[in-house]
DSSP file (Angstrom, degrees, kcal/mol; ACC not computed):
  #  RESIDUE AA STRUCTURE BP1 BP2  ACC     N-H-->O    O-->H-N    N-H-->O    O-->H-N    TCO  KAPPA ALPHA  PHI   PSI    X-CA   Y-CA   Z-CA
    1    1 A M              0   0    0      0, 0.0     3,-0.0     0, 0.0     0, 0.0   0.000 360.0 360.0 360.0 147.2  197.3   45.8   42.0
    2    2 A L        -     0   0    0      1,-0.1     2,-0.1     8,-0.0     8,-0.0  -0.550 360.0-113.2 -78.9 140.2  194.2   46.4   39.8
    3    3 A P        -     0   0    0      0, 0.0     2,-1.4     0, 0.0     3,-0.2  -0.424  39.3 -99.3 -67.2 151.4  190.9   45.1   41.1
    4    4 A S        +     0   0    0      1,-0.2     3,-0.1    -2,-0.1    -2,-0.0  -0.593  61.8 149.2 -84.0  93.6  189.5   42.3   39.0
    5    5 A Y        -     0   0    0     -2,-1.4     2,-0.2     1,-0.4    -1,-0.2   0.635  65.2 -88.8 -97.8 -20.3  186.9   44.1   36.8
    6    6 A G     >  -     0   0    0     -3,-0.2     4,-2.3     1,-0.1    -1,-0.4  -0.558  43.5 -76.8 122.6 168.3  187.3   41.8   33.8
    7    7 A S  H  > S+     0   0    0     -2,-0.2     4,-2.2     1,-0.2     5,-0.2   0.875 125.7  53.6 -76.0 -32.9  189.5   41.9   30.9
    8    8 A M  H  > S+     0   0    0      2,-0.2     4,-2.2     1,-0.2    -1,-0.2   0.938 112.5  43.9 -64.8 -45.1  187.6   44.6   29.0
    9    9 A A  H  > S+     0   0    0      2,-0.2     4,-2.7     1,-0.2    -2,-0.2   0.944 113.1  51.7 -61.6 -49.0  187.8   47.1   31.9
   10   10 A R  H  X S+     0   0    0     -4,-2.3     4,-2.4     1,-0.2    -1,-0.2   0.888 109.7  50.9 -55.3 -41.2  191.4   46.2   32.6
   11   11 A S  H  X S+     0   0    0     -4,-2.2     4,-2.3     1,-0.2    -1,-0.2   0.922 108.8  50.0 -63.8 -44.2  192.2   46.9   28.8
   12   12 A K  H  X S+     0   0    0     -4,-2.2     4,-2.4     1,-0.2    -2,-0.2   0.881 111.4  50.5 -69.8 -33.7  190.4   50.3   28.9
   13   13 A I  H  X S+     0   0    0     -4,-2.7     4,-2.3     2,-0.2    -1,-0.2   0.930 113.1  43.4 -59.6 -45.5  192.5   51.2   32.1
   14   14 A M  H  X S+     0   0    0     -4,-2.4     4,-2.1     2,-0.2    -2,-0.2   0.839 112.9  54.0 -71.6 -32.0  195.7   50.2   30.5
   15   15 A F  H  X S+     0   0    0     -4,-2.3     4,-3.1    -5,-0.2    -2,-0.2   0.956 111.8  44.9 -67.9 -47.7  194.7   52.0   27.2
   16   16 A T  H  X S+     0   0    0     -4,-2.4     4,-2.3     1,-0.2    -2,-0.2   0.890 112.9  49.9 -67.6 -37.7  194.0   55.3   29.1
   17   17 A A  H  X S+     0   0    0     -4,-2.3     4,-1.8    -5,-0.2    -1,-0.2   0.906 112.5  47.5 -63.1 -39.6  197.1   55.0   31.1
   18   18 A L  H  X S+     0   0    0     -4,-2.1     4,-2.8     2,-0.2     5,-0.2   0.911 110.8  53.3 -64.9 -47.8  199.1   54.5   28.0
   19   19 A F  H  X S+     0   0    0     -4,-3.1     4,-2.5     1,-0.2    -2,-0.2   0.894 109.6  46.3 -58.9 -43.3  197.3   57.4   26.3
   20   20 A W  H  X S+     0   0    0     -4,-2.3     4,-2.5     2,-0.2    -1,-0.2   0.857 109.8  54.3 -74.3 -32.8  198.1   59.9   29.1
   21   21 A K  H  X S+     0   0    0     -4,-1.8     4,-1.9    -5,-0.2    -2,-0.2   0.927 112.8  43.0 -61.6 -44.6  201.8   58.8   29.2
   22   22 A K  H  X S+     0   0    0     -4,-2.8     4,-2.5     1,-0.2     5,-0.2   0.929 113.1  52.7 -70.4 -37.2  202.1   59.5   25.5
   23   23 A A  H  X S+     0   0    0     -4,-2.5     4,-2.8    -5,-0.2     5,-0.2   0.944 108.0  51.0 -59.2 -44.3  200.2   62.7   25.8
   24   24 A W  H  X S+     0   0    0     -4,-2.5     4,-2.0     1,-0.2    -1,-0.2   0.895 109.6  50.8 -63.2 -37.5  202.4   63.9   28.6
   25   25 A V  H  X S+     0   0    0     -4,-1.9     4,-1.4     2,-0.2    -1,-0.2   0.912 110.7  47.8 -60.1 -46.6  205.5   63.1   26.5
   26   26 A W  H  X S+     0   0    0     -4,-2.5     4,-2.0     1,-0.2    -2,-0.2   0.900 111.5  51.2 -64.4 -40.8  204.2   65.0   23.6
   27   27 A I  H  < S+     0   0    0     -4,-2.8    -2,-0.2     1,-0.2    -1,-0.2   0.871 107.9  53.5 -61.5 -38.4  203.3   67.9   25.9
   28   28 A K  H  < S+     0   0    0     -4,-2.0     3,-0.4    -5,-0.2    -1,-0.2   0.879 116.5  37.8 -64.7 -36.9  206.8   67.9   27.3
   29   29 A H  H  < S+     0   0    0     -4,-1.4    -2,-0.2     1,-0.2    -1,-0.2   0.701 128.1  31.9 -88.7 -25.8  208.3   68.2   23.9
   30   30 A H  S >< S+     0   0    0     -4,-2.0     3,-0.6    -5,-0.2    -1,-0.2  -0.415  71.1 144.8-128.7  51.1  205.8   70.5   22.3
   31   31 A W  T 3>  +     0   0    0     -3,-0.4     4,-1.8     1,-0.2     5,-0.2   0.862  65.4  62.0 -65.2 -39.5  204.8   72.6   25.2
   32   32 A Y  H 3> S+     0   0    0      1,-0.2     4,-2.8     2,-0.2    -1,-0.2   0.840  93.4  63.9 -62.2 -30.6  204.4   75.8   23.2
   33   33 A V  H <> S+     0   0    0     -3,-0.6     4,-2.5     2,-0.2    -1,-0.2   0.958 106.9  40.3 -62.5 -50.5  201.6   74.4   21.0
   34   34 A P  H  > S+     0   0    0      0, 0.0     4,-2.9     0, 0.0     5,-0.2   0.920 115.6  52.3 -61.5 -38.6  199.0   73.9   23.9
   35   35 A V  H  X S+     0   0    0     -4,-1.8     4,-2.5     2,-0.2    -2,-0.2   0.911 111.9  45.8 -63.2 -41.6  200.1   77.2   25.4
   36   36 A I  H  X S+     0   0    0     -4,-2.8     4,-2.7     2,-0.2    -1,-0.2   0.921 112.7  50.4 -62.4 -45.9  199.5   79.0   22.0
   37   37 A I  H  X S+     0   0    0     -4,-2.5     4,-2.5    -5,-0.2    -2,-0.2   0.919 111.2  47.9 -59.8 -45.5  196.2   77.2   21.6
   38   38 A I  H  X S+     0   0    0     -4,-2.9     4,-2.4     1,-0.2    -1,-0.2   0.919 113.8  48.0 -62.1 -43.4  195.1   78.3   25.1
   39   39 A L  H  X S+     0   0    0     -4,-2.5     4,-2.6    -5,-0.2    -2,-0.2   0.867 111.0  51.3 -68.5 -34.7  196.2   81.9   24.4
   40   40 A L  H  X S+     0   0    0     -4,-2.7     4,-2.2     2,-0.2    -2,-0.2   0.897 111.0  46.8 -67.8 -40.3  194.4   81.9   21.1
   41   41 A L  H  X S+     0   0    0     -4,-2.5     4,-1.0     2,-0.2    -2,-0.2   0.894 114.7  48.0 -64.0 -40.4  191.2   80.7   22.6
   42   42 A G  H  X S+     0   0    0     -4,-2.4     4,-0.8     1,-0.2     3,-0.2   0.901 115.9  43.4 -68.8 -40.3  191.6   83.3   25.4
   43   43 A F  H  X>S+     0   0    0     -4,-2.6     5,-1.4     1,-0.2     4,-1.3   0.824 104.6  62.1 -76.4 -31.4  192.3   86.1   23.0
   44   44 A S  H  <5S+     0   0    0     -4,-2.2    -1,-0.2     1,-0.2    -2,-0.2   0.828 102.8  53.2 -65.0 -26.4  189.6   85.1   20.5
   45   45 A L  H  <5S+     0   0    0     -4,-1.0    -1,-0.2    -3,-0.2    -2,-0.2   0.789 113.3  41.6 -73.6 -28.6  187.2   85.8   23.3
   46   46 A T  H  <5S-     0   0    0     -4,-0.8    -2,-0.2    -3,-0.4    -1,-0.2   0.553 102.2-132.6 -92.8  -8.9  188.6   89.3   23.9
   47   47 A K  T  <5 +     0   0    0     -4,-1.3    -3,-0.2     1,-0.2     2,-0.2   0.896  47.2 165.4  53.8  47.0  189.0   90.0   20.1
   48   48 A S    > < -     0   0    0     -5,-1.4     3,-0.8     1,-0.1     4,-0.3  -0.506  51.2-121.8 -94.0 162.8  192.5   91.3   20.7
   49   49 A N  T >> S+     0   0    0      1,-0.2     4,-1.1    -2,-0.2     3,-0.6   0.587 101.6  81.1 -76.0 -15.8  195.1   92.0   18.0
   50   50 A I  H 3> S+     0   0    0      1,-0.2     4,-2.3     2,-0.2    -1,-0.2   0.796  77.8  70.8 -65.2 -27.3  197.5   89.5   19.8
   51   51 A K  H <> S+     0   0    0     -3,-0.8     4,-1.9     1,-0.2    -1,-0.2   0.941  99.5  45.4 -56.5 -48.4  195.6   86.6   18.1
   52   52 A S  H <> S+     0   0    0     -3,-0.6     4,-2.0    -4,-0.3    -1,-0.2   0.860 113.0  51.8 -61.0 -37.7  197.1   87.7   14.6
   53   53 A K  H  X S+     0   0    0     -4,-1.1     4,-2.4     2,-0.2    -1,-0.2   0.868 108.2  50.5 -68.3 -36.6  200.5   88.0   16.2
   54   54 A L  H  X S+     0   0    0     -4,-2.3     4,-2.5     2,-0.2    -2,-0.2   0.883 110.7  48.7 -69.6 -38.5  200.2   84.5   17.7
   55   55 A Y  H  X S+     0   0    0     -4,-1.9     4,-2.5    -5,-0.2    -2,-0.2   0.893 110.8  51.0 -66.9 -39.5  199.3   83.1   14.3
   56   56 A K  H  X S+     0   0    0     -4,-2.0     4,-2.7     2,-0.2    -2,-0.2   0.910 107.2  54.4 -64.4 -42.4  202.3   84.9   12.9
   57   57 A L  H  X S+     0   0    0     -4,-2.4     4,-2.7     2,-0.2    -2,-0.2   0.942 109.3  47.8 -56.7 -51.3  204.4   83.3   15.6
   58   58 A L  H  X S+     0   0    0     -4,-2.5     4,-2.0     1,-0.2    -2,-0.2   0.917 112.5  48.3 -56.3 -46.6  203.2   79.9   14.5
   59   59 A D  H  X S+     0   0    0     -4,-2.5     4,-2.6     1,-0.2    -1,-0.2   0.913 110.0  51.7 -62.8 -42.1  203.9   80.6   10.9
   60   60 A D  H  X S+     0   0    0     -4,-2.7     4,-2.9     1,-0.2    -2,-0.2   0.926 108.0  51.8 -60.7 -43.2  207.4   81.9   11.7
   61   61 A Q  H  X S+     0   0    0     -4,-2.7     4,-2.2     1,-0.2    -1,-0.2   0.893 110.6  49.9 -62.0 -37.4  208.2   78.7   13.7
   62   62 A K  H  X S+     0   0    0     -4,-2.0     4,-2.1     2,-0.2    -1,-0.2   0.902 109.9  49.2 -62.4 -43.8  207.1   76.6   10.7
   63   63 A D  H  X S+     0   0    0     -4,-2.6     4,-2.7     2,-0.2    -2,-0.2   0.908 110.7  50.3 -67.8 -40.7  209.2   78.6    8.4
   64   64 A L  H  X S+     0   0    0     -4,-2.9     4,-2.7     1,-0.2     5,-0.2   0.929 110.7  50.7 -63.1 -40.6  212.3   78.2   10.7
   65   65 A Y  H  X S+     0   0    0     -4,-2.2     4,-2.5    -5,-0.2    -1,-0.2   0.921 110.8  47.7 -58.6 -43.8  211.7   74.5   10.8
   66   66 A E  H  X S+     0   0    0     -4,-2.1     4,-2.6     2,-0.2    -2,-0.2   0.929 113.0  48.7 -65.8 -43.1  211.5   74.3    7.1
   67   67 A K  H  X S+     0   0    0     -4,-2.7     4,-2.7     2,-0.2    -2,-0.2   0.954 112.6  47.5 -61.7 -49.8  214.7   76.4    6.7
   68   68 A E  H  X S+     0   0    0     -4,-2.7     4,-2.0     1,-0.2    -1,-0.2   0.879 112.6  50.0 -66.6 -35.7  216.6   74.2    9.2
   69   69 A K  H  X S+     0   0    0     -4,-2.5     4,-2.0    -5,-0.2    -1,-0.2   0.920 111.1  48.5 -64.4 -44.4  215.4   71.0    7.5
   70   70 A D  H  X S+     0   0    0     -4,-2.6     4,-2.9     2,-0.2     5,-0.2   0.883 110.2  52.3 -58.1 -40.8  216.5   72.3    4.1
   71   71 A L  H  X S+     0   0    0     -4,-2.7     4,-2.3     1,-0.2    -1,-0.2   0.899 108.3  50.6 -63.7 -38.2  219.9   73.3    5.5
   72   72 A I  H  X S+     0   0    0     -4,-2.0     4,-2.5     2,-0.2    -1,-0.2   0.928 112.7  46.3 -61.3 -45.6  220.4   69.8    6.9
   73   73 A E  H  X S+     0   0    0     -4,-2.0     4,-2.5     2,-0.2    -2,-0.2   0.903 113.0  49.5 -66.4 -40.8  219.5   68.2    3.6
   74   74 A K  H  X S+     0   0    0     -4,-2.9     4,-2.3     2,-0.2    -1,-0.2   0.913 112.3  46.9 -62.1 -44.2  221.7   70.5    1.7
   75   75 A T  H  X S+     0   0    0     -4,-2.3     4,-2.5     2,-0.2     5,-0.2   0.931 111.5  52.6 -63.2 -46.0  224.6   69.9    4.1
   76   76 A N  H  X S+     0   0    0     -4,-2.5     4,-2.4     1,-0.2    -2,-0.2   0.917 110.0  47.6 -59.7 -44.7  224.0   66.1    3.8
   77   77 A K  H  X S+     0   0    0     -4,-2.5     4,-2.5     1,-0.2    -1,-0.2   0.900 109.7  52.8 -59.9 -42.2  224.1   66.3    0.0
   78   78 A E  H  X S+     0   0    0     -4,-2.3     4,-2.4     2,-0.2    -2,-0.2   0.921 109.3  49.7 -60.5 -46.1  227.3   68.3    0.1
   79   79 A K  H  X S+     0   0    0     -4,-2.5     4,-2.7     1,-0.2    -1,-0.2   0.900 110.9  49.2 -61.5 -41.8  228.9   65.7    2.3
   80   80 A E  H  X S+     0   0    0     -4,-2.4     4,-2.7    -5,-0.2    -1,-0.2   0.938 110.5  50.4 -64.2 -42.1  227.8   62.9    0.0
   81   81 A L  H  X S+     0   0    0     -4,-2.5     4,-2.4     1,-0.2    -2,-0.2   0.894 111.2  49.2 -60.8 -39.7  229.2   64.8   -3.0
   82   82 A E  H  X S+     0   0    0     -4,-2.4     4,-2.6     2,-0.2     5,-0.2   0.937 110.6  50.3 -65.6 -44.2  232.5   65.3   -1.1
   83   83 A K  H  X S+     0   0    0     -4,-2.7     4,-2.5     2,-0.2    -2,-0.2   0.944 111.3  48.3 -63.1 -47.0  232.7   61.6   -0.3
   84   84 A D  H  X S+     0   0    0     -4,-2.7     4,-2.8     1,-0.2    -1,-0.2   0.918 111.8  50.1 -54.7 -45.7  232.0   60.6   -4.0
   85   85 A L  H  X S+     0   0    0     -4,-2.4     4,-2.4     1,-0.2    -2,-0.2   0.911 111.8  47.0 -62.5 -46.7  234.7   63.0   -5.1
   86   86 A A  H  X S+     0   0    0     -4,-2.6     4,-2.2     2,-0.2    -1,-0.2   0.859 111.9  51.3 -64.6 -40.3  237.2   61.6   -2.6
   87   87 A R  H  X S+     0   0    0     -4,-2.5     4,-2.7    -5,-0.2    -2,-0.2   0.953 111.1  47.1 -63.4 -48.9  236.3   58.1   -3.6
   88   88 A K  H  X S+     0   0    0     -4,-2.8     4,-2.7     1,-0.2    -2,-0.2   0.928 111.6  51.4 -64.5 -43.3  236.8   58.9   -7.4
   89   89 A R  H  X S+     0   0    0     -4,-2.4     4,-2.0     1,-0.2    -1,-0.2   0.899 110.8  48.6 -60.7 -40.0  240.2   60.6   -6.6
   90   90 A H  H  X S+     0   0    0     -4,-2.2     4,-2.5     2,-0.2    -2,-0.2   0.899 111.0  49.9 -60.8 -43.6  241.3   57.5   -4.7
   91   91 A E  H  X S+     0   0    0     -4,-2.7     4,-2.3     1,-0.2    -2,-0.2   0.921 111.7  48.8 -66.1 -44.2  240.3   55.2   -7.5
   92   92 A E  H  X S+     0   0    0     -4,-2.7     4,-2.4     2,-0.2    -1,-0.2   0.877 111.4  49.0 -65.7 -35.4  242.1   57.3  -10.0
   93   93 A L  H  X S+     0   0    0     -4,-2.0     4,-2.7    -5,-0.2    -1,-0.2   0.907 111.8  47.9 -65.3 -43.0  245.3   57.4   -7.9
   94   94 A V  H  X S+     0   0    0     -4,-2.5     4,-2.2     2,-0.2    -2,-0.2   0.913 112.3  50.7 -65.8 -38.5  245.2   53.6   -7.3
   95   95 A K  H  X S+     0   0    0     -4,-2.3     4,-2.5     2,-0.2    -2,-0.2   0.928 112.1  46.6 -62.0 -47.2  244.7   53.1  -11.1
   96   96 A R  H  X S+     0   0    0     -4,-2.4     4,-2.5     1,-0.2     5,-0.2   0.895 113.0  50.8 -62.7 -42.4  247.7   55.5  -11.9
   97   97 A L  H  X S+     0   0    0     -4,-2.7     4,-2.4     2,-0.2    -1,-0.2   0.900 108.6  49.3 -62.1 -40.8  249.8   53.7   -9.4
   98   98 A E  H  X S+     0   0    0     -4,-2.2     4,-2.6     2,-0.2    -2,-0.2   0.929 110.4  51.9 -67.0 -43.1  249.0   50.4  -10.7
   99   99 A E  H  X S+     0   0    0     -4,-2.5     4,-2.3     2,-0.2    -2,-0.2   0.904 111.3  47.1 -58.1 -44.3  249.9   51.6  -14.3
  100  100 A E  H  X S+     0   0    0     -4,-2.5     4,-2.4     1,-0.2    -1,-0.2   0.884 110.7  52.3 -64.1 -37.2  253.2   52.9  -13.1
  101  101 A Y  H  X S+     0   0    0     -4,-2.4     4,-2.2    -5,-0.2    -2,-0.2   0.914 109.2  49.6 -61.8 -45.6  253.9   49.7  -11.3
  102  102 A N  H  X S+     0   0    0     -4,-2.6     4,-2.7     2,-0.2     5,-0.2   0.914 110.8  49.1 -60.8 -46.8  253.2   47.7  -14.5
  103  103 A V  H  X S+     0   0    0     -4,-2.3     4,-2.6     1,-0.2     5,-0.2   0.948 111.8  49.5 -65.6 -44.1  255.5   49.9  -16.6
  104  104 A E  H  X S+     0   0    0     -4,-2.4     4,-2.1     1,-0.2    -1,-0.2   0.887 110.9  49.9 -60.9 -39.9  258.2   49.5  -14.0
  105  105 A L  H  X S+     0   0    0     -4,-2.2     4,-2.4     2,-0.2    -1,-0.2   0.889 110.5  49.0 -65.5 -42.0  257.8   45.8  -13.9
  106  106 A E  H  X S+     0   0    0     -4,-2.7     4,-2.6     2,-0.2     5,-0.2   0.936 110.9  51.0 -62.8 -41.3  257.9   45.5  -17.7
  107  107 A K  H  X S+     0   0    0     -4,-2.6     4,-2.4     1,-0.2    -2,-0.2   0.915 111.8  47.8 -67.1 -39.7  261.1   47.6  -17.7
  108  108 A L  H  X S+     0   0    0     -4,-2.1     4,-2.1    -5,-0.2    -1,-0.2   0.879 110.1  51.4 -64.4 -38.3  262.6   45.3  -15.1
  109  109 A K  H  X S+     0   0    0     -4,-2.4     4,-2.1     2,-0.2    -2,-0.2   0.881 110.7  48.5 -62.1 -43.5  261.6   42.2  -17.0
  110  110 A R  H  X S+     0   0    0     -4,-2.6     4,-2.4     2,-0.2    -2,-0.2   0.894 111.8  50.3 -65.0 -38.8  263.3   43.6  -20.2
  111  111 A D  H  X S+     0   0    0     -4,-2.4     4,-2.7    -5,-0.2    -2,-0.2   0.918 111.8  46.3 -64.8 -42.0  266.4   44.5  -18.2
  112  112 A K  H  X S+     0   0    0     -4,-2.1     4,-2.8     2,-0.2     5,-0.2   0.886 112.1  51.4 -68.8 -39.3  266.7   41.0  -16.7
  113  113 A Q  H  X S+     0   0    0     -4,-2.1     4,-2.7     2,-0.2     5,-0.2   0.922 111.1  47.8 -65.6 -41.6  266.1   39.4  -20.1
  114  114 A K  H  X S+     0   0    0     -4,-2.4     4,-3.0     2,-0.2     5,-0.2   0.955 113.1  48.3 -59.3 -49.2  268.9   41.6  -21.6
  115  115 A E  H  X S+     0   0    0     -4,-2.7     4,-3.0     1,-0.2     5,-0.2   0.947 111.1  50.3 -61.2 -47.2  271.2   40.7  -18.7
  116  116 A L  H  X S+     0   0    0     -4,-2.8     4,-2.8     1,-0.2    -1,-0.2   0.908 110.5  49.2 -54.1 -46.7  270.4   37.0  -19.1
  117  117 A A  H  X S+     0   0    0     -4,-2.7     4,-2.3     2,-0.2    -1,-0.2   0.925 110.9  51.1 -62.7 -41.5  271.0   37.1  -23.0
  118  118 A D  H  X S+     0   0    0     -4,-3.0     4,-2.8    -5,-0.2    -2,-0.2   0.943 111.5  47.7 -65.5 -41.7  274.4   38.9  -22.3
  119  119 A L  H  X S+     0   0    0     -4,-3.0     4,-3.2    -5,-0.2    -2,-0.2   0.934 109.6  51.5 -59.9 -44.7  275.3   36.2  -19.8
  120  120 A T  H  < S+     0   0    0     -4,-2.8    -1,-0.2    -5,-0.2    -2,-0.2   0.924 113.4  45.7 -61.4 -41.8  274.3   33.4  -22.2
  121  121 A E  H >< S+     0   0    0     -4,-2.3     3,-0.8    -5,-0.2    -2,-0.2   0.939 116.1  46.5 -65.0 -46.0  276.5   35.0  -24.9
  122  122 A E  H 3< S+     0   0    0     -4,-2.8     3,-0.3     1,-0.2    -2,-0.2   0.920 122.1  32.8 -65.1 -45.3  279.4   35.5  -22.5
  123  123 A Y  T >< S+     0   0    0     -4,-3.2     3,-0.8    -5,-0.2     7,-0.3   0.048  77.4 125.5-102.0  27.5  279.4   32.1  -20.9
  124  124 A K  T <  S+     0   0    0     -3,-0.8    -1,-0.2     1,-0.3     3,-0.1   0.775  77.4  49.3 -55.4 -26.8  278.3   30.0  -24.0
  125  125 A D  T 3  S+     0   0    0     -3,-0.3     2,-0.7     1,-0.2    -1,-0.3   0.769 107.6  54.4 -89.9 -24.8  281.3   27.8  -23.7
  126  126 A S    <>  -     0   0    0     -3,-0.8     4,-2.4     1,-0.2    -1,-0.2  -0.844  58.6-178.7-115.1  97.4  281.0   27.0  -19.9
  127  127 A E  H  > S+     0   0    0     -2,-0.7     4,-2.5     1,-0.2    -1,-0.2   0.908  83.3  50.2 -59.8 -47.4  277.6   25.7  -18.9
  128  128 A E  H  > S+     0   0    0      2,-0.2     4,-1.8     1,-0.2    -1,-0.2   0.899 111.9  47.9 -64.3 -43.2  278.3   25.4  -15.2
  129  129 A E  H  > S+     0   0    0      2,-0.2     4,-2.7     1,-0.2     5,-0.3   0.947 111.9  52.7 -60.4 -45.9  279.6   29.0  -15.0
  130  130 A L  H  X S+     0   0    0     -4,-2.4     4,-2.4    -7,-0.3    -2,-0.2   0.898 107.5  49.2 -49.9 -49.5  276.5   30.0  -16.9
  131  131 A A  H  X S+     0   0    0     -4,-2.5     4,-1.6     1,-0.2    -1,-0.2   0.831 110.0  51.8 -67.9 -33.9  274.3   28.3  -14.5
  132  132 A K  H  X S+     0   0    0     -4,-1.8     4,-2.0     2,-0.2    -2,-0.2   0.923 112.4  45.8 -57.2 -52.2  276.1   30.0  -11.5
  133  133 A R  H  X S+     0   0    0     -4,-2.7     4,-2.3     1,-0.2     5,-0.2   0.916 111.0  51.5 -65.6 -43.7  275.7   33.5  -13.1
  134  134 A I  H  X S+     0   0    0     -4,-2.4     4,-2.5    -5,-0.3    -1,-0.2   0.928 109.1  51.8 -61.1 -42.6  272.0   33.0  -14.0
  135  135 A A  H  X>S+     0   0    0     -4,-1.6     5,-3.4     1,-0.2     4,-0.6   0.900 109.5  50.4 -62.8 -38.6  271.3   31.9  -10.4
  136  136 A E  H  <5S+     0   0    0     -4,-2.0     3,-0.3     3,-0.2    -1,-0.2   0.891 109.6  48.5 -63.8 -38.2  272.9   35.0   -9.2
  137  137 A V  H  <5S+     0   0    0     -4,-2.3    -2,-0.2     1,-0.2    -1,-0.2   0.889 117.0  44.1 -69.6 -41.9  270.9   37.3  -11.5
  138  138 A L  H  <5S-     0   0    0     -4,-2.5    -1,-0.2    -5,-0.2    -2,-0.2   0.519 112.1-117.9 -79.0  -7.8  267.6   35.5  -10.4
  139  139 A G  T  <5S+     0   0    0     -4,-0.6     2,-0.2    -3,-0.3    -3,-0.2   0.806  70.4 131.5  71.6  29.7  268.5   35.4   -6.8
  140  140 A A      < -     0   0    0     -5,-3.4     2,-0.4    -6,-0.2    -1,-0.2  -0.621  60.6-105.8-111.0 168.6  268.5   31.7   -6.6
  141  141 A E        -     0   0    0     -2,-0.2     2,-0.5    -3,-0.1    -5,-0.0  -0.858  28.0-132.4-100.0 132.8  271.0   29.2   -5.2
  142  142 A Y        -     0   0    0     -2,-0.4     2,-0.5   -10,-0.1   -10,-0.1  -0.715  22.5-169.0 -84.0 124.5  273.1   27.3   -7.6
  143  143 A V        -     0   0    0     -2,-0.5     3,-0.1     0, 0.0    -2,-0.0  -0.972  21.6-127.1-118.4 122.5  273.1   23.6   -6.7
  144  144 A K        -     0   0    0     -2,-0.5     4,-0.0     1,-0.1   -16,-0.0  -0.443  35.1-103.6 -67.6 130.1  275.7   21.4   -8.5
  145  145 A P    >   -     0   0    0      0, 0.0     3,-1.3     0, 0.0    -1,-0.1  -0.269  24.4-128.5 -58.0 141.6  274.0   18.3  -10.2
  146  146 A E  T 3  S+     0   0    0      1,-0.3    -2,-0.1     2,-0.2     0, 0.0   0.773 100.0  65.8 -67.4 -28.8  274.5   15.1   -8.2
  147  147 A G  T 3         0   0    0      1,-0.2    -1,-0.3     0, 0.0    -3,-0.0   0.499 360.0 360.0 -72.5  -0.5  275.8   13.1  -11.2
  148  148 A E    <         0   0    0     -3,-1.3    -1,-0.2    -4,-0.0    -2,-0.2   0.433 360.0 360.0-103.8 360.0  278.9   15.2  -11.6
């Protein structure tokens, strides 16, 4: 438990602890940056040619990062284009199927109408027989009227 120094002191202690935790996490993930900085400082004191090589290494790392980032963006764009193309193909297929369905439905309606017209002509003298045949064509059940 922290000694009771007051709220300002406690706040500073917590801030520094938080700062060092964040610093440690950053160092764990970017360990090469402090190492390169320390090496650059060390070699700058010795005036060695390694300093330029380390700068080149940093530039190469940056270039690799940029290339990988660009590749990820390019791949993502290609995937989005493929999704859009697949969606458009799907919409066109659905539209074509709906049109074919409507054509078939119209043909079926015309066929049924022609069949009903033929039945009407054939059984024009017998209303009850006509009603039975129309019920068969329409897939309905013929029910004899109660008054008869």
